[in-house]
N, C-alpha and C positions, 0 to 999 in steps of 0.2 A: 453470583455470577457477575462477571463484570459487565458492564455497558458497553455498547459501541461508541468509539470516538473516531474523528477525523485522524487520518494516518499521520498528517503533519504534527499532532500534538504528541507522538510518542518521543521518546528520548533514545540516542545510541544504546543499542544493546538490548532494547525490548524485543520480544518475540510477540507476535499477534497473529489472530487469525481474519481473513478477510471475511467481512459480514455482506458488503453490499458496495457496487460501484454506482455513484451517483452522477451519471453525466448523459447528457442527450447527444453528444459527439459519437456516433457509432463507429466511425473510423478508431477513435481513441479506444473505445470499449474493445474492438476486434483486436487491436495492436498490443494493449494489456494482456487480454486473454492469451494472445499468441505466446506471450513472454510468462506465461503461468500465473499472472495476477488475475484470479477470479474468486467469487465466493466459496468460501472453504479452504482456499490455499492458505498456508502456513509463511509468514515472512520474519525476517529479523530486519530491524533498522541499523545500518551502519553509521551514517552520519545525518545530520539535520541541515546545515548549512554549508555553503551557499545553496545547495540542492538536497532534497531527500533523496539518499542512496539507501538501497534495501537488497536484501537477497531473498530471492523465492527458489528453493532446491539449490541448483547450482549457477542460477542466472542473476546477475547483479543488474539493478536498474536505478537509473537517475531521474527523478521526476521534481518539476518545479512545484513550489508551494500551493499553487491552485489546483493542480492536478491532484496532489497529495490531500487536498482538502476534500476531493470528491470522493475517497476511497475511505468507507468506514470499516474499523477493524475491532475487533474484541482482544485486547490485550491478555496474555497469558498470566 
């Protein structure tokens, strides 16, 4: 089984399952959850620079590197 890594370490095209959101910012956690990004959800990384862009279900989300670093995922 793959170990959990920060989301910003994945490469475009990689698929992963969210393991944990490590943020003390409750507003950020609520917003990410509303977009479908929560433990157990699957995502695909579309691009890494200048921002991390990913798809969760039918939703595309753009995150800065610091936020992507707070999201732990397990690559498929």
